C-alpha positions in Angstrom: 135.7 113.3 53.6 138.1 110.7 53.0 139.9 108.7 55.4 143.5 108.2 55.0 144.8 104.3 56.0 148.2 105.8 56.0 147.7 108.6 58.8 148.8 106.8 62.2 145.7 106.4 64.6 147.0 108.4 67.6 144.4 107.5 70.2 145.7 105.4 72.5 145.0 101.9 72.6 143.7 102.1 68.4 146.0 100.1 66.5 146.0 100.8 62.1 145.9 98.0 60.5 146.4 98.1 56.6 145.5 94.7 54.7 146.1 96.2 51.8 149.9 96.0 51.5 149.5 92.3 53.0 150.0 89.1 50.9 146.3 88.0 49.7 147.5 84.3 51.1 148.5 85.5 54.0 146.1 88.9 55.0 143.3 86.3 56.8 146.2 84.9 59.0 147.8 88.0 60.1 144.3 89.7 60.5 143.6 87.4 62.9 147.1 87.4 64.6 147.0 90.8 65.6 143.2 90.6 66.5 144.3 88.0 68.9 147.9 90.3 70.0 144.8 93.2 71.5 143.8 93.4 75.1 140.4 94.1 76.0 139.2 97.7 75.1 142.2 98.4 72.6 140.5 98.7 68.7 142.4 97.4 65.3 141.2 100.2 63.0 141.8 98.0 59.6 141.4 99.7 55.8 140.8 97.0 52.9 140.0 98.0 49.2 137.2 96.1 49.4 134.6 95.6 51.4 135.9 92.2 53.7 132.2 90.2 54.4 133.4 86.7 54.1 136.1 87.8 57.3 133.7 89.2 59.2 131.8 86.4 59.2 134.4 84.6 60.1 135.0 86.6 63.4 131.9 87.0 64.7 132.1 83.2 64.4 135.7 82.9 66.1 134.8 86.1 68.7 131.4 86.7 68.9 129.9 89.1 71.7 133.8 89.4 71.9 134.7 92.1 69.3 132.5 94.7 68.0 133.3 96.0 64.2 132.2 99.7 63.2 132.9 100.6 60.0 134.6 103.9 59.9 134.7 104.7 55.8 132.9 102.5 53.3 134.0 104.5 50.0 134.0 102.4 47.6 137.5 101.1 47.1 138.3 102.6 50.8 137.1 99.9 53.2 138.1 101.5 57.5 136.4 99.5 59.8 137.2 99.6 63.6 137.2 96.5 65.4 137.5 96.4 69.7 138.4 93.5 71.4 135.4 93.8 74.7 136.4 93.7 78.1 
């Protein structure tokens, strides 16, 4: 079953972020800003057209154990990752 990033995430405290609609030059800044806005226990469901390995390394360096990253989908052209802010 394929994930549709245009479908809203209905779970409380889970917010969708579709990076495909953000200009490439602004993506990392927008993603960091969105994650900085999350409170402990909240999740950002990130959707992208490619696996953002450099971004994941940056997030791990910046947040360390303060963020948990879980792949929801790793289908070609449809990467979905949940970023959970630790409490």
